[in-house]
C-alpha positions in Angstrom: 2.2 13.7 -80.1 4.1 15.5 -77.3 0.9 16.1 -75.4 0.1 12.3 -75.5 3.6 11.5 -74.3 3.3 14.0 -71.5 -0.2 12.6 -70.5 1.2 9.1 -70.5 4.1 10.1 -68.3 1.7 11.8 -65.8 -0.5 8.7 -65.8 2.4 6.4 -65.1 3.6 8.7 -62.4 0.2 8.7 -60.7 0.1 4.9 -60.9 3.5 4.6 -59.3 2.5 7.1 -56.5 -0.7 5.2 -55.9 1.1 1.9 -55.7 3.6 3.3 -53.2 1.0 4.8 -50.9 -0.8 1.5 -50.8 2.4 -0.6 -50.4 2.5 -0.8 -46.6 0.2 -3.5 -45.3 -0.4 -3.7 -41.5 -3.2 -4.0 -39.0 -4.0 -3.0 -35.4 -6.8 -4.3 -33.3 -9.1 -4.4 -31.6 -10.9 -1.6 -33.4 -12.7 -0.5 -30.2 -11.6 -0.5 -26.6 -14.0 0.2 -23.7 -12.6 0.3 -20.2 -14.4 0.7 -16.9 -12.2 1.8 -14.0 -12.3 3.8 -10.8 -10.7 7.2 -10.0 -7.3 7.2 -8.3 -5.5 10.3 -7.3 -2.1 8.7 -7.8 -3.1 6.9 -11.0 -2.4 3.5 -9.4 -5.8 2.0 -10.2 -4.9 1.0 -13.8 -6.9 -1.3 -16.1 -5.1 -3.3 -18.7 -6.0 -4.5 -22.2 -4.3 -5.9 -25.2 -3.6 -4.1 -28.5 -2.3 -6.4 -31.3 -0.3 -5.0 -34.2 0.6 -7.1 -37.2 3.0 -6.5 -40.1 1.6 -8.1 -43.2 4.1 -6.4 -45.5 7.4 -7.7 -47.0 9.5 -5.0 -45.3 10.2 -4.3 -41.6 8.0 -1.6 -40.2 8.6 0.8 -37.3 5.6 1.0 -35.0 4.7 4.0 -33.0 1.7 4.6 -30.7 0.1 8.0 -30.0 -3.2 9.2 -28.5 -5.9 11.7 -29.6 -8.9 13.3 -27.9 -9.8 13.2 -24.2 -7.3 10.3 -23.5 -4.4 12.6 -24.6 -4.8 14.7 -21.5 -2.2 13.2 -19.2 -3.5 15.3 -16.2 -6.7 13.2 -16.2 -6.0 10.1 -18.2 -2.7 8.2 -18.4 -2.1 5.5 -21.0 1.1 3.5 -20.9 2.3 1.0 -23.6 4.4 -2.0 -22.7 6.5 -1.2 -25.9 6.6 1.7 -28.3 8.8 2.8 -31.2 9.9 -0.7 -32.1 10.7 -2.6 -35.3 8.2 -5.2 -36.4 9.5 -7.7 -38.9 7.5 -8.8 -41.9 4.7 -11.3 -41.3 5.0 -10.9 -37.6 2.6 -9.6 -34.9 3.1 -8.4 -31.4 0.7 -8.0 -28.4 1.1 -4.7 -26.6 -0.2 -4.3 -23.0 -2.0 -1.0 -22.7 -2.5 0.3 -19.1 -5.2 3.0 -18.7 -5.6 4.9 -15.4 -7.7 8.0 -14.6 -7.7 10.7 -11.9 -11.3 11.9 -11.9 -14.7 10.4 -12.6 -16.3 10.8 -16.0 -16.4 9.4 -19.5 -13.5 10.0 -21.7 -13.2 9.3 -25.4 -10.4 9.3 -27.9 -8.2 7.2 -30.2 -5.0 5.3 -30.1 -3.1 5.7 -33.4 -0.9 2.9 -34.5 1.5 4.3 -37.0 3.6 2.0 -39.3 6.5 3.3 -41.3 8.9 1.3 -43.6 12.5 1.4 -42.4 14.1 0.3 -45.8 14.8 2.7 -48.5 15.4 0.9 -51.7 14.2 1.5 -55.3 13.6 -2.3 -55.5 11.1 -2.2 -52.6 7.7 -0.9 -53.4 6.5 1.7 -50.9 9.8 2.4 -49.1 9.5 5.5 -46.9 5.7 5.4 -46.8 3.6 5.6 -43.6 0.3 4.0 -42.7 -1.9 4.6 -39.6 -4.6 2.5 -38.0 -6.9 4.0 -35.3 -8.5 2.3 -32.3 -11.4 4.0 -30.7 -11.1 4.2 -26.9 -13.8 4.9 -24.3 -12.9 5.1 -20.6 -15.7 5.1 -18.0 -14.3 6.3 -14.7 -16.3 5.7 -11.5 -15.7 6.7 -7.9 -15.1 9.8 -5.9 -12.1 11.6 -4.4 -10.5 9.5 -1.7 -11.3 10.5 1.9 -10.4 9.3 5.3 -10.2 10.0 9.0 -7.7 9.6 11.8 -8.5 8.2 15.3 -6.6 6.8 18.3 -3.3 8.5 18.1 -1.0 7.0 20.7 2.3 8.3 22.1 3.9 6.8 25.3 6.8 7.9 27.6 10.0 6.0 26.9 13.3 5.3 28.7 16.7 6.4 27.4 17.7 4.9 24.0 14.3 3.2 23.7 12.5 3.6 20.4 9.3 5.8 20.3 6.4 4.0 18.6 3.6 6.3 17.4 0.5 4.5 16.4 -2.5 5.8 14.4 -5.7 4.3 13.3 -6.6 5.4 9.8 -10.1 4.8 8.3 -10.6 4.9 4.5 -14.1 6.5 4.3 -14.1 6.7 0.5 -14.6 4.0 -2.2 -11.2 4.1 -3.8 -7.8 3.1 -2.5 -6.2 5.8 -0.2 -2.5 6.2 0.5 -2.1 8.5 3.6 1.2 10.1 4.4 2.4 10.0 8.1 5.2 12.3 9.4 6.3 13.6 12.8 8.8 16.3 14.0 10.4 15.6 17.4 10.9 18.8 19.4 12.8 19.6 22.6 13.2 23.0 24.1 11.3 24.5 21.1 13.9 23.1 18.6 13.4 20.3 16.1 15.8 17.5 17.0 14.7 15.0 14.3 12.0 14.4 11.7 10.6 11.0 10.7 8.1 9.7 8.1 6.8 6.5 6.8 6.1 5.5 3.2 2.5 5.8 2.1 0.5 2.8 3.0 -2.4 1.7 0.7 -5.6 1.3 2.5 -8.5 -0.3 0.6 -11.9 1.3 0.5 -14.1 1.2 3.7 -11.3 -0.3 5.7 -9.4 0.6 8.8 -5.6 0.1 9.3 -3.2 0.8 12.1 -0.2 2.8 10.9 3.1 2.9 12.9 5.9 5.5 12.9 9.1 4.6 14.8 11.6 7.1 16.1 15.1 6.0 17.1 15.9 8.0 20.2 19.4 6.7 20.6 21.7 9.4 21.8 18.9 11.7 23.0 19.0 12.8 26.7 16.2 12.7 29.3 13.6 15.5 29.4 10.3 16.7 28.0 9.7 16.2 24.3 6.9 17.0 21.8 5.9 15.0 18.7 4.3 17.2 16.1 2.3 14.6 14.2 0.9 15.3 10.7 -1.2 12.9 8.7 -2.6 13.7 5.3 -4.2 12.4 2.2 -2.8 13.9 -1.0 -3.4 17.7 -0.6 -5.7 17.4 2.4 -4.3 17.5 6.0 -6.4 15.1 8.1 -4.5 15.4 11.4 -2.0 18.0 12.8 -1.4 18.0 16.5 1.2 18.0 19.2 1.7 15.1 21.7 3.9 15.4 24.8 6.1 12.6 26.0 9.1 12.2 28.3 12.4 10.4 28.0 13.4 9.2 31.5 16.0 6.9 33.0 15.3 3.2 32.8 15.2 2.8 36.6 12.4 5.3 36.8 10.2 3.1 34.7 10.5 0.0 37.0 7.3 -1.1 38.4 6.6 -1.4 42.2 7.8 -4.6 44.0 5.7 -7.6 43.7 3.6 -8.2 46.9 4.3 -11.3 49.1 2.5 -14.3 47.8 -0.2 -15.2 50.3 -0.2 -18.9 49.4 3.0 -19.5 51.5 1.6 -18.0 54.6 -1.6 -20.0 54.2 0.4 -23.2 54.0 2.3 -22.3 57.1 -0.8 -21.5 59.0 -2.3 -24.9 58.0 0.9 -26.7 59.3 0.8 -24.8 62.6 -2.9 -25.6 63.1 -2.2 -29.3 62.5 0.6 -29.2 65.1 -1.7 -27.6 67.7 -4.3 -30.3 67.1 -1.8 -33.1 67.8 -0.7 -31.4 71.1 -4.3 -31.2 72.2 -4.9 -34.9 71.6 -1.8 -35.9 73.7 -2.9 -33.7 76.5 -6.4 -35.1 76.4 -5.1 -38.7 76.6 -2.9 -37.9 79.5 -5.7 -36.3 81.5 -8.0 -39.3 80.8 -5.2 -41.7 82.0 -4.7 -39.8 85.2 -8.4 -39.8 86.0 -8.6 -43.6 85.4 -5.6 -44.2 87.7 -7.2 -42.1 90.4 -10.5 -44.0 90.1 -8.7 -47.4 90.4 -6.9 -46.2 93.6 -10.2 -45.0 95.1 -11.9 -48.3 94.3 -9.2 -50.4 95.9 -9.3 -48.3 99.1 -13.1 -48.8 99.4 -12.8 -52.5 99.0 
């Protein structure tokens, strides 16, 4: 009799345990995510997809996301969730934006685990304190190559006192992924660094050229010979490292030569003088003709 009672108690205990383990009801989808993306050294080329979680239970559930497999290596793959470790109320669902970015080309596989845990502990609620997980298979196909680029047409000009120095560089992205070159310069006088300047990384799309500018405020610097040590790089690779000489001189020294006399005025003057000479010649000619005619008339009268 005692054995039967003990067996019955064990059976009831198993039923209660089974019921509690099956009490949490939740879902996560889609079941499979396949993402195609390109490699990006700074993980900026991210692809986004939706992961929908739903609480179909009668108790609030805490939702937590984690990753397994290749996609759990944050040095190669980075996965960001728009929300994590949040409470999902009964009969509610929420869409989570998942951003996936990769550093190197290849095919990476793994799982996103959506874990649900009840947050109420009450003897009246079936399954309190029980956890449940749903997995989503993830495949990330990463294309592309390491970013590359080249630097041409570095320009540095002489300036006058307190005038800004504008350094221009033409950068060409020779790769097939977005490149973000860095651009720095050290300003040197008498073998001493007087200032350093840099510009924020500029994103240059694949197979494109872009002019980069670096501006140095020379206010307060004296005249003399200077050197700009210019360095341009792409992540860990230095693409350009060279010195460019320039001079800061007084503003008067930069004035251009005087503008030559406009020839148009002299031409007009010459035309006026020529016209005056022509009028004088006409008057003289008339006077000569008149005198000749008068002489002819006098001679004719005497002959008659």
